[in-house]
C-alpha positions, 0 to 999 in steps of 0.5 A, spaced: 744 108 639 744 114 644 744 121 642 747 127 646 745 133 646 751 138 644 750 146 648 756 151 646 759 153 651 754 159 651 749 155 653 746 155 646 744 148 643 749 146 638 745 140 635 746 132 637 751 127 638 750 120 636 754 115 640 757 109 636 754 103 638 759 099 641 759 105 646 752 105 648 751 098 648 758 097 652 757 093 658 762 090 664 762 085 669 762 088 676 769 082 678 772 086 671 771 093 673 773 092 681 780 089 678 781 095 674 781 100 679 783 097 684 790 096 679 789 103 679 789 105 686 795 100 687 798 103 682 800 110 685 803 107 691 810 109 691 812 103 694 818 107 697 816 105 705 822 103 709 824 101 716 832 099 719 833 091 721 836 091 728 842 089 723 841 096 720 841 101 726 847 104 728 851 102 735 849 096 740 855 092 738 857 091 745 853 086 750 849 091 754 850 086 760 854 079 762 850 074 760 848 071 768 847 073 775 844 079 772 836 077 774 834 080 767 834 076 761 840 075 757 841 080 752 846 081 747 845 088 744 842 094 746 838 094 738 835 088 738 827 091 738 825 090 744 829 096 746 827 103 745 831 106 738 832 098 736 832 095 729 824 093 727 822 087 728 818 084 721 821 091 718 817 094 712 821 095 706 821 097 698 816 092 694 812 094 688 805 094 689 804 095 681 798 090 679 796 088 672 790 088 669 790 086 660 788 091 654 782 088 654 779 088 661 782 095 662 778 098 656 772 094 657 771 097 665 772 103 662 767 103 656 762 100 660 762 105 666 762 111 660 756 108 658 753 107 665 754 114 665 751 116 659 744 113 659 743 115 667 743 123 662 749 125 667 754 127 661 754 134 657 758 134 651 760 142 649 763 144 641 769 147 645 773 147 652 778 151 651 781 158 655 785 164 653 789 165 659 786 161 666 780 164 670 777 160 674 770 165 672 770 162 665 771 155 668 765 157 673 760 160 666 763 153 663 759 149 666 753 153 669 752 153 661 752 145 661 748 145 665 753 144 672 750 147 679 754 151 682 754 146 688 755 140 684 760 135 687 765 131 684 764 134 677 769 130 670 772 136 666 775 130 659 779 135 654 782 132 648 788 134 649 792 137 654 791 144 655 794 148 661 790 154 661 784 149 661 787 147 667 789 152 671 782 154 670 779 148 674 784 147 678 781 153 684 774 149 683 773 144 689 771 137 687 772 138 679 777 133 676 780 135 668 783 130 665 784 128 657 782 124 651 787 117 650 792 119 645 792 117 638 800 118 637 805 115 641 809 118 646 804 124 646 803 128 653 796 126 657 792 124 662 787 120 661 782 119 665 780 112 668 775 108 671 776 111 677 774 118 676 767 116 671 765 111 677 766 117 683 764 123 679 756 125 678 757 129 672 760 128 666 762 134 662 765 133 655 768 137 649 766 135 642 772 133 640 775 128 646 768 124 645 770 123 637 777 121 640 774 117 645 771 113 640 776 112 635 780 109 641 776 104 644 771 104 642 772 102 634 
């Protein structure tokens, strides 16, 4: 078991949160973490790249010159790959880059990465993370209260649910990513954090309700 200090948005102490045993002791093999991150990156690719083959380029229906007695190599079309504006040899066509990782592996990778961050003392729990209106000044004040220096790089902020005002407050801060905890409701709008987000973050600021949601969904 591990205890994480909870702070209020103004920086005052608000007690501690005892991390569930499953989350605190979670581990993941390197190969599992690698597979999860590779799949996350691959699944972002649209795969819509396309180049034309010689059969798809316009023109070139007439033989450019006669077959023999020109001293040149025989050619059948000016849209062959060796000509300017010709088709591509081994043309790139749309493809699906999707890689599948089963739920058990994905969950193990996320819990393992989060457990490492908790053990390293890089996770700060804030009682509430919410702003009435988008204001970068309020976002900076909250990060300062959470012990994040102004020049701190790669900060991950985890909210319990999608909040446009809070997202816009952090949007102008460089190297600060805002994500949400997993949703327990089917079809609910979410922007859940990934294994890659956890691995890249140097500091993690998580709302108290978001941490409870993580333990409820992923660390049962």
